[in-house]
N, CA, C and O atoms as a GROMACS GRO file, in nm:
protein
  428
    1MET      N    1  -1.227  -1.639  -3.007
    1MET     CA    2  -1.338  -1.602  -3.043
    1MET      C    3  -1.386  -1.662  -3.135
    1MET      O    4  -1.504  -1.687  -3.109
    2LYS      N    5  -1.343  -1.714  -3.271
    2LYS     CA    6  -1.418  -1.742  -3.352
    2LYS      C    7  -1.416  -1.898  -3.330
    2LYS      O    8  -1.487  -1.959  -3.409
    3ALA      N    9  -1.371  -1.948  -3.269
    3ALA     CA   10  -1.346  -2.143  -3.233
    3ALA      C   11  -1.480  -2.146  -3.204
    3ALA      O   12  -1.567  -2.203  -3.270
    4ASN      N   13  -1.495  -2.060  -3.065
    4ASN     CA   14  -1.572  -2.109  -2.909
    4ASN      C   15  -1.652  -1.976  -2.918
    4ASN      O   16  -1.695  -1.967  -2.803
    5CYS      N   17  -1.696  -1.873  -2.982
    5CYS     CA   18  -1.800  -1.757  -2.978
    5CYS      C   19  -1.848  -1.736  -3.062
    5CYS      O   20  -1.902  -1.626  -3.054
    6GLN      N   21  -1.870  -1.812  -3.208
    6GLN     CA   22  -1.919  -1.835  -3.323
    6GLN      C   23  -2.076  -1.754  -3.297
    6GLN      O   24  -2.095  -1.634  -3.321
    7LYS      N   25  -2.158  -1.829  -3.253
    7LYS     CA   26  -2.291  -1.770  -3.238
    7LYS      C   27  -2.302  -1.589  -3.212
    7LYS      O   28  -2.350  -1.498  -3.280
    8THR      N   29  -2.232  -1.595  -3.075
    8THR     CA   30  -2.249  -1.485  -3.013
    8THR      C   31  -2.185  -1.317  -3.069
    8THR      O   32  -2.220  -1.200  -3.054
    9CYS      N   33  -2.036  -1.416  -3.163
    9CYS     CA   34  -2.003  -1.302  -3.234
    9CYS      C   35  -2.087  -1.309  -3.361
    9CYS      O   36  -2.053  -1.213  -3.429
   10ARG      N   37  -2.185  -1.382  -3.426
   10ARG     CA   38  -2.246  -1.354  -3.558
   10ARG      C   39  -2.124  -1.370  -3.674
   10ARG      O   40  -2.096  -1.294  -3.767
   11LEU      N   41  -2.043  -1.529  -3.621
   11LEU     CA   42  -1.973  -1.560  -3.776
   11LEU      C   43  -2.067  -1.737  -3.785
   11LEU      O   44  -2.003  -1.838  -3.815
   12CYS      N   45  -2.151  -1.740  -3.767
   12CYS     CA   46  -2.189  -1.899  -3.780
   12CYS      C   47  -2.234  -1.866  -3.953
   12CYS      O   48  -2.249  -1.754  -4.002
   13PRO      N   49  -2.247  -1.983  -4.014
   13PRO     CA   50  -2.258  -2.016  -4.108
   13PRO      C   51  -2.453  -1.993  -4.136
   13PRO      O   52  -2.521  -1.958  -4.040
   14ALA      N   53  -2.514  -2.016  -4.268
   14ALA     CA   54  -2.656  -1.943  -4.342
   14ALA      C   55  -2.708  -2.045  -4.212
   14ALA      O   56  -2.804  -1.980  -4.170
   15GLY      N   57  -2.702  -2.126  -4.156
   15GLY     CA   58  -2.740  -2.238  -4.073
   15GLY      C   59  -2.811  -2.158  -3.917
   15GLY      O   60  -2.924  -2.154  -3.868
   16GLY      N   61  -2.658  -2.097  -3.870
   16GLY     CA   62  -2.724  -2.029  -3.748
   16GLY      C   63  -2.606  -2.096  -3.651
   16GLY      O   64  -2.528  -2.032  -3.581
   17THR      N   65  -2.612  -2.232  -3.662
   17THR     CA   66  -2.513  -2.265  -3.563
   17THR      C   67  -2.347  -2.282  -3.619
   17THR      O   68  -2.304  -2.298  -3.734
   18ALA      N   69  -2.277  -2.270  -3.487
   18ALA     CA   70  -2.162  -2.283  -3.485
   18ALA      C   71  -2.062  -2.377  -3.567
   18ALA      O   72  -2.108  -2.489  -3.547
   19THR      N   73  -1.969  -2.387  -3.636
   19THR     CA   74  -1.913  -2.516  -3.693
   19THR      C   75  -1.834  -2.556  -3.592
   19THR      O   76  -1.842  -2.525  -3.473
   20THR      N   77  -1.755  -2.629  -3.647
   20THR     CA   78  -1.618  -2.727  -3.543
   20THR      C   79  -1.488  -2.695  -3.590
   20THR      O   80  -1.377  -2.712  -3.540
   21ALA      N   81  -1.547  -2.617  -3.756
   21ALA     CA   82  -1.387  -2.598  -3.812
   21ALA      C   83  -1.270  -2.474  -3.727
   21ALA      O   84  -1.280  -2.365  -3.671
   22SER      N   85  -1.181  -2.557  -3.756
   22SER     CA   86  -1.033  -2.438  -3.636
   22SER      C   87  -1.018  -2.318  -3.707
   22SER      O   88  -1.040  -2.299  -3.827
   23PRO      N   89  -0.980  -2.242  -3.629
   23PRO     CA   90  -0.930  -2.166  -3.712
   23PRO      C   91  -0.824  -2.117  -3.807
   23PRO      O   92  -0.721  -2.135  -3.742
   24GLY      N   93  -0.791  -2.070  -3.911
   24GLY     CA   94  -0.704  -2.068  -4.037
   24GLY      C   95  -0.712  -2.202  -4.090
   24GLY      O   96  -0.613  -2.236  -4.154
   25SER      N   97  -0.824  -2.303  -4.078
   25SER     CA   98  -0.856  -2.413  -4.144
   25SER      C   99  -0.835  -2.389  -4.254
   25SER      O  100  -0.754  -2.454  -4.319
   26GLY      N  101  -0.936  -2.240  -4.328
   26GLY     CA  102  -0.955  -2.200  -4.489
   26GLY      C  103  -1.081  -2.232  -4.541
   26GLY      O  104  -1.120  -2.214  -4.657
   27SER      N  105  -1.168  -2.300  -4.408
   27SER     CA  106  -1.320  -2.324  -4.396
   27SER      C  107  -1.390  -2.144  -4.435
   27SER      O  108  -1.510  -2.118  -4.432
   28CYS      N  109  -1.273  -2.039  -4.471
   28CYS     CA  110  -1.406  -1.964  -4.446
   28CYS      C  111  -1.436  -1.939  -4.626
   28CYS      O  112  -1.347  -1.946  -4.711
   29SER      N  113  -1.589  -1.909  -4.654
   29SER     CA  114  -1.636  -1.889  -4.758
   29SER      C  115  -1.757  -1.856  -4.783
   29SER      O  116  -1.843  -1.881  -4.698
   30ASP      N  117  -1.786  -1.804  -4.882
   30ASP     CA  118  -1.944  -1.765  -4.869
   30ASP      C  119  -2.060  -1.823  -4.887
   30ASP      O  120  -2.072  -1.930  -4.948
   31VAL      N  121  -2.141  -1.768  -4.843
   31VAL     CA  122  -2.240  -1.894  -4.800
   31VAL      C  123  -2.356  -1.836  -4.910
   31VAL      O  124  -2.443  -1.910  -4.956
   32ALA      N  125  -2.346  -1.732  -4.936
   32ALA     CA  126  -2.453  -1.629  -5.063
   32ALA      C  127  -2.435  -1.685  -5.173
   32ALA      O  128  -2.353  -1.776  -5.174
   33THR      N  129  -2.496  -1.656  -5.284
   33THR     CA  130  -2.424  -1.713  -5.469
   33THR      C  131  -2.438  -1.559  -5.523
   33THR      O  132  -2.391  -1.527  -5.631
   34ASN      N  133  -2.502  -1.473  -5.443
   34ASN     CA  134  -2.491  -1.313  -5.513
   34ASN      C  135  -2.371  -1.282  -5.449
   34ASN      O  136  -2.407  -1.170  -5.413
   35CYS      N  137  -2.227  -1.294  -5.394
   35CYS     CA  138  -2.130  -1.190  -5.324
   35CYS      C  139  -2.096  -1.109  -5.431
   35CYS      O  140  -2.074  -0.988  -5.429
   36ALA      N  141  -2.093  -1.185  -5.523
   36ALA     CA  142  -2.006  -1.072  -5.639
   36ALA      C  143  -2.045  -0.986  -5.671
   36ALA      O  144  -1.978  -0.883  -5.662
   37ALA      N  145  -2.173  -0.984  -5.724
   37ALA     CA  146  -2.325  -0.856  -5.778
   37ALA      C  147  -2.312  -0.756  -5.634
   37ALA      O  148  -2.287  -0.636  -5.640
   38ASN      N  149  -2.332  -0.824  -5.519
   38ASN     CA  150  -2.312  -0.729  -5.382
   38ASN      C  151  -2.196  -0.701  -5.337
   38ASN      O  152  -2.220  -0.688  -5.217
   39TYR      N  153  -2.073  -0.680  -5.352
   39TYR     CA  154  -1.954  -0.638  -5.344
   39TYR      C  155  -1.962  -0.546  -5.262
   39TYR      O  156  -1.927  -0.549  -5.144
   40GLY      N  157  -2.034  -0.406  -5.355
   40GLY     CA  158  -2.043  -0.263  -5.339
   40GLY      C  159  -2.118  -0.252  -5.165
   40GLY      O  160  -2.124  -0.142  -5.109
   41LEU      N  161  -2.163  -0.366  -5.104
   41LEU     CA  162  -2.240  -0.362  -4.961
   41LEU      C  163  -2.140  -0.363  -4.854
   41LEU      O  164  -2.139  -0.287  -4.758
   42CYS      N  165  -2.029  -0.484  -4.889
   42CYS     CA  166  -1.935  -0.468  -4.787
   42CYS      C  167  -1.919  -0.398  -4.695
   42CYS      O  168  -1.946  -0.431  -4.580
   43ASP      N  169  -1.869  -0.283  -4.730
   43ASP     CA  170  -1.829  -0.184  -4.655
   43ASP      C  171  -1.948  -0.083  -4.629
   43ASP      O  172  -1.910   0.034  -4.623
   44ASN      N  173  -2.074  -0.101  -4.613
   44ASN     CA  174  -2.163  -0.007  -4.646
   44ASN      C  175  -2.231  -0.050  -4.463
   44ASN      O  176  -2.232  -0.164  -4.417
   45ALA      N  177  -2.275   0.061  -4.397
   45ALA     CA  178  -2.289  -0.020  -4.222
   45ALA      C  179  -2.398  -0.056  -4.234
   45ALA      O  180  -2.447  -0.112  -4.136
   46SER      N  181  -2.470  -0.042  -4.343
   46SER     CA  182  -2.619  -0.084  -4.313
   46SER      C  183  -2.659  -0.256  -4.323
   46SER      O  184  -2.755  -0.316  -4.274
   47TYR      N  185  -2.544  -0.307  -4.408
   47TYR     CA  186  -2.514  -0.396  -4.477
   47TYR      C  187  -2.413  -0.488  -4.404
   47TYR      O  188  -2.431  -0.608  -4.425
   48ARG      N  189  -2.313  -0.457  -4.326
   48ARG     CA  190  -2.166  -0.525  -4.268
   48ARG      C  191  -2.227  -0.601  -4.216
   48ARG      O  192  -2.271  -0.638  -4.325
   49ASP      N  193  -2.291  -0.684  -4.128
   49ASP     CA  194  -2.294  -0.788  -4.044
   49ASP      C  195  -2.351  -0.903  -4.132
   49ASP      O  196  -2.314  -1.020  -4.131
   50LEU      N  197  -2.463  -0.837  -4.221
   50LEU     CA  198  -2.482  -0.968  -4.306
   50LEU      C  199  -2.418  -0.999  -4.432
   50LEU      O  200  -2.466  -1.090  -4.500
   51MET      N  201  -2.310  -0.933  -4.476
   51MET     CA  202  -2.203  -0.925  -4.583
   51MET      C  203  -2.116  -0.988  -4.512
   51MET      O  204  -2.052  -1.062  -4.587
   52THR      N  205  -2.069  -0.999  -4.364
   52THR     CA  206  -1.979  -1.091  -4.298
   52THR      C  207  -2.027  -1.207  -4.293
   52THR      O  208  -1.968  -1.307  -4.333
   53GLN      N  209  -2.130  -1.206  -4.248
   53GLN     CA  210  -2.184  -1.373  -4.212
   53GLN      C  211  -2.197  -1.424  -4.380
   53GLN      O  212  -2.116  -1.506  -4.420
   54LYS      N  213  -2.292  -1.375  -4.465
   54LYS     CA  214  -2.278  -1.448  -4.614
   54LYS      C  215  -2.190  -1.481  -4.694
   54LYS      O  216  -2.178  -1.583  -4.763
   55CYS      N  217  -2.091  -1.337  -4.676
   55CYS     CA  218  -2.009  -1.335  -4.780
   55CYS      C  219  -1.895  -1.276  -4.753
   55CYS      O  220  -1.841  -1.172  -4.791
   56ALA      N  221  -1.860  -1.393  -4.653
   56ALA     CA  222  -1.736  -1.323  -4.600
   56ALA      C  223  -1.587  -1.343  -4.680
   56ALA      O  224  -1.484  -1.284  -4.648
   57LYS      N  225  -1.602  -1.448  -4.800
   57LYS     CA  226  -1.428  -1.448  -4.845
   57LYS      C  227  -1.473  -1.329  -4.952
   57LYS      O  228  -1.386  -1.241  -4.952
   58THR      N  229  -1.569  -1.303  -5.031
   58THR     CA  230  -1.595  -1.193  -5.125
   58THR      C  231  -1.555  -1.085  -5.043
   58THR      O  232  -1.447  -1.034  -5.073
   59CYS      N  233  -1.617  -1.037  -4.944
   59CYS     CA  234  -1.543  -0.935  -4.860
   59CYS      C  235  -1.430  -0.889  -4.752
   59CYS      O  236  -1.420  -0.785  -4.687
   60ASN      N  237  -1.352  -1.004  -4.757
   60ASN     CA  238  -1.177  -1.025  -4.729
   60ASN      C  239  -1.243  -1.000  -4.583
   60ASN      O  240  -1.199  -0.908  -4.513
   61ARG      N  241  -1.364  -1.092  -4.530
   61ARG     CA  242  -1.358  -1.097  -4.367
   61ARG      C  243  -1.300  -1.206  -4.304
   61ARG      O  244  -1.318  -1.243  -4.188
   62CYS      N  245  -1.212  -1.267  -4.412
   62CYS     CA  246  -1.155  -1.442  -4.343
   62CYS      C  247  -1.004  -1.370  -4.305
   62CYS      O  248  -0.916  -1.316  -4.372
   63SER      N  249  -1.028  -1.407  -4.134
   63SER     CA  250  -0.843  -1.408  -4.077
   63SER      C  251  -0.792  -1.513  -4.076
   63SER      O  252  -0.859  -1.616  -4.092
   64GLY      N  253  -0.700  -1.513  -4.061
   64GLY     CA  254  -0.621  -1.664  -4.088
   64GLY      C  255  -0.610  -1.753  -4.169
   64GLY      O  256  -0.558  -1.862  -4.142
   65SER      N  257  -0.657  -1.720  -4.284
   65SER     CA  258  -0.687  -1.809  -4.409
   65SER      C  259  -0.564  -1.856  -4.485
   65SER      O  260  -0.550  -1.960  -4.550
   66GLY      N  261  -0.477  -1.760  -4.464
   66GLY     CA  262  -0.325  -1.767  -4.537
   66GLY      C  263  -0.384  -1.735  -4.698
   66GLY      O  264  -0.305  -1.749  -4.791
   67GLY      N  265  -0.490  -1.703  -4.717
   67GLY     CA  266  -0.517  -1.761  -4.863
   67GLY      C  267  -0.520  -1.597  -4.921
   67GLY      O  268  -0.480  -1.571  -5.035
   68ASN      N  269  -0.570  -1.496  -4.833
   68ASN     CA  270  -0.607  -1.364  -4.825
   68ASN      C  271  -0.457  -1.233  -4.840
   68ASN      O  272  -0.370  -1.210  -4.757
   69THR      N  273  -0.476  -1.178  -4.958
   69THR     CA  274  -0.308  -1.085  -4.900
   69THR      C  275  -0.374  -0.985  -4.845
   69THR      O  276  -0.495  -0.961  -4.834
   70CYS      N  277  -0.249  -0.913  -4.799
   70CYS     CA  278  -0.287  -0.769  -4.699
   70CYS      C  279  -0.340  -0.648  -4.812
   70CYS      O  280  -0.293  -0.619  -4.922
   71VAL      N  281  -0.424  -0.608  -4.760
   71VAL     CA  282  -0.502  -0.511  -4.910
   71VAL      C  283  -0.590  -0.416  -4.750
   71VAL      O  284  -0.623  -0.428  -4.632
   72ASP      N  285  -0.588  -0.333  -4.859
   72ASP     CA  286  -0.633  -0.190  -4.791
   72ASP      C  287  -0.849  -0.219  -4.872
   72ASP      O  288  -0.865  -0.163  -4.981
   73SER      N  289  -0.930  -0.267  -4.836
   73SER     CA  290  -1.045  -0.271  -4.850
   73SER      C  291  -1.168  -0.094  -4.917
   73SER      O  292  -1.270  -0.081  -4.984
   74ASN      N  293  -1.066   0.003  -4.840
   74ASN     CA  294  -1.138   0.109  -4.881
   74ASN      C  295  -1.013   0.204  -4.918
   74ASN      O  296  -0.906   0.223  -4.860
   75LYS      N  297  -1.068   0.256  -5.034
   75LYS     CA  298  -0.989   0.350  -5.138
   75LYS      C  299  -0.983   0.527  -5.051
   75LYS      O  300  -0.998   0.637  -5.104
   76ASN      N  301  -0.963   0.500  -4.939
   76ASN     CA  302  -0.972   0.680  -4.876
   76ASN      C  303  -0.855   0.627  -4.793
   76ASN      O  304  -0.824   0.713  -4.711
   77CYS      N  305  -0.767   0.504  -4.783
   77CYS     CA  306  -0.685   0.490  -4.653
   77CYS      C  307  -0.528   0.625  -4.640
   77CYS      O  308  -0.479   0.703  -4.558
   78ALA      N  309  -0.510   0.589  -4.753
   78ALA     CA  310  -0.430   0.733  -4.788
   78ALA      C  311  -0.441   0.845  -4.700
   78ALA      O  312  -0.348   0.906  -4.648
   79THR      N  313  -0.589   0.872  -4.685
   79THR     CA  314  -0.568   1.020  -4.638
   79THR      C  315  -0.647   1.015  -4.517
   79THR      O  316  -0.688   1.115  -4.458
   80TRP      N  317  -0.681   0.820  -4.460
   80TRP     CA  318  -0.719   0.828  -4.328
   80TRP      C  319  -0.598   0.824  -4.208
   80TRP      O  320  -0.590   0.882  -4.099
   81VAL      N  321  -0.498   0.719  -4.285
   81VAL     CA  322  -0.360   0.754  -4.212
   81VAL      C  323  -0.289   0.866  -4.195
   81VAL      O  324  -0.192   0.875  -4.120
   82GLN      N  325  -0.346   0.976  -4.282
   82GLN     CA  326  -0.283   1.090  -4.246
   82GLN      C  327  -0.391   1.196  -4.117
   82GLN      O  328  -0.361   1.301  -4.060
   83ASN      N  329  -0.466   1.148  -4.112
   83ASN     CA  330  -0.564   1.175  -4.024
   83ASN      C  331  -0.562   1.069  -3.848
   83ASN      O  332  -0.627   1.091  -3.746
   84GLN      N  333  -0.468   0.966  -3.875
   84GLN     CA  334  -0.449   0.908  -3.753
   84GLN      C  335  -0.512   0.803  -3.746
   84GLN      O  336  -0.501   0.741  -3.640
   85PHE      N  337  -0.592   0.751  -3.843
   85PHE     CA  338  -0.666   0.652  -3.819
   85PHE      C  339  -0.593   0.495  -3.754
   85PHE      O  340  -0.637   0.408  -3.680
   86CYS      N  341  -0.525   0.505  -3.791
   86CYS     CA  342  -0.455   0.379  -3.770
   86CYS      C  343  -0.372   0.401  -3.578
   86CYS      O  344  -0.346   0.296  -3.520
   87THR      N  345  -0.350   0.496  -3.526
   87THR     CA  346  -0.358   0.515  -3.439
   87THR      C  347  -0.469   0.616  -3.295
   87THR      O  348  -0.467   0.652  -3.178
   88ASN      N  349  -0.534   0.619  -3.396
   88ASN     CA  350  -0.634   0.686  -3.277
   88ASN      C  351  -0.691   0.601  -3.217
   88ASN      O  352  -0.748   0.533  -3.302
   89THR      N  353  -0.711   0.563  -3.116
   89THR     CA  354  -0.785   0.479  -2.989
   89THR      C  355  -0.966   0.489  -3.027
   89THR      O  356  -1.058   0.428  -2.974
   90PHE      N  357  -0.968   0.566  -3.113
   90PHE     CA  358  -1.152   0.547  -3.112
   90PHE      C  359  -1.215   0.429  -3.191
   90PHE      O  360  -1.322   0.370  -3.174
   91TYR      N  361  -1.074   0.405  -3.320
   91TYR     CA  362  -1.122   0.310  -3.389
   91TYR      C  363  -1.064   0.137  -3.364
   91TYR      O  364  -0.946   0.120  -3.392
   92THR      N  365  -1.125   0.039  -3.323
   92THR     CA  366  -1.037  -0.072  -3.280
   92THR      C  367  -1.014  -0.150  -3.424
   92THR      O  368  -1.069  -0.143  -3.534
   93THR      N  369  -0.928  -0.212  -3.378
   93THR     CA  370  -0.762  -0.248  -3.458
   93THR      C  371  -0.888  -0.386  -3.548
   93THR      O  372  -0.845  -0.447  -3.646
   94ASP      N  373  -0.997  -0.406  -3.508
   94ASP     CA  374  -1.054  -0.533  -3.587
   94ASP      C  375  -1.114  -0.411  -3.716
   94ASP      O  376  -1.107  -0.457  -3.830
   95GLN      N  377  -1.169  -0.272  -3.705
   95GLN     CA  378  -1.160  -0.160  -3.802
   95GLN      C  379  -1.068  -0.132  -3.848
   95GLN      O  380  -1.085  -0.109  -3.967
   96ARG      N  381  -0.932  -0.113  -3.804
   96ARG     CA  382  -0.857  -0.070  -3.876
   96ARG      C  383  -0.812  -0.215  -3.972
   96ARG      O  384  -0.782  -0.197  -4.090
   97ARG      N  385  -0.809  -0.309  -3.934
   97ARG     CA  386  -0.754  -0.415  -4.003
   97ARG      C  387  -0.872  -0.438  -4.119
   97ARG      O  388  -0.831  -0.479  -4.227
   98GLN      N  389  -1.037  -0.411  -4.104
   98GLN     CA  390  -1.114  -0.434  -4.215
   98GLN      C  391  -1.079  -0.326  -4.315
   98GLN      O  392  -1.058  -0.367  -4.429
   99TYR      N  393  -1.068  -0.188  -4.294
   99TYR     CA  394  -1.047  -0.106  -4.364
   99TYR      C  395  -0.906  -0.052  -4.431
   99TYR      O  396  -0.877   0.012  -4.533
  100CYS      N  397  -0.859  -0.090  -4.358
  100CYS     CA  398  -0.684  -0.032  -4.414
  100CYS      C  399  -0.587  -0.122  -4.362
  100CYS      O  400  -0.484  -0.063  -4.328
  101ALA      N  401  -0.584  -0.272  -4.341
  101ALA     CA  402  -0.513  -0.369  -4.339
  101ALA      C  403  -0.394  -0.318  -4.350
  101ALA      O  404  -0.324  -0.277  -4.257
  102LYS      N  405  -0.355  -0.320  -4.524
  102LYS     CA  406  -0.213  -0.301  -4.574
  102LYS      C  407  -0.166  -0.169  -4.506
  102LYS      O  408  -0.055  -0.167  -4.452
  103SER      N  409  -0.244  -0.061  -4.505
  103SER     CA  410  -0.201   0.108  -4.498
  103SER      C  411  -0.151   0.151  -4.356
  103SER      O  412  -0.084   0.246  -4.314
  104CYS      N  413  -0.215   0.036  -4.297
  104CYS     CA  414  -0.189   0.053  -4.103
  104CYS      C  415  -0.076  -0.069  -4.075
  104CYS      O  416  -0.076  -0.118  -3.962
  105ASN      N  417   0.011  -0.114  -4.165
  105ASN     CA  418   0.046  -0.229  -4.126
  105ASN      C  419  -0.025  -0.342  -4.044
  105ASN      O  420   0.021  -0.344  -3.930
  106LEU      N  421  -0.089  -0.403  -4.057
  106LEU     CA  422  -0.169  -0.536  -3.958
  106LEU      C  423  -0.146  -0.665  -4.034
  106LEU      O  424  -0.194  -0.775  -4.006
  107CYS      N  425  -0.068  -0.635  -4.135
  107CYS     CA  426  -0.094  -0.799  -4.205
  107CYS      C  427   0.070  -0.831  -4.157
  107CYS      O  428   0.121  -0.941  -4.179
   0.00000   0.00000   0.00000
């Protein structure tokens, strides 16, 4: 999907057009210059899509880049795991990977 449907999946860079970079090529980066200052918005529901588009690297949304370590981006993962977050079909694999990749053993 990242290679063939970037526009539909909102994965295009700031210009809004698809790139020709291949998946896992290490091309994932931050487009905006204020990503570090706005890190707290990465998991805010109102800003998630925007932060994913503009601050993919800072928000740890680069898949297949090889440079990222397996981490949990949410401090509540231990509790969520106890409440079946990792196995409940209500949540998608992408949601599990985004918030609790390490705790859900998705890396």
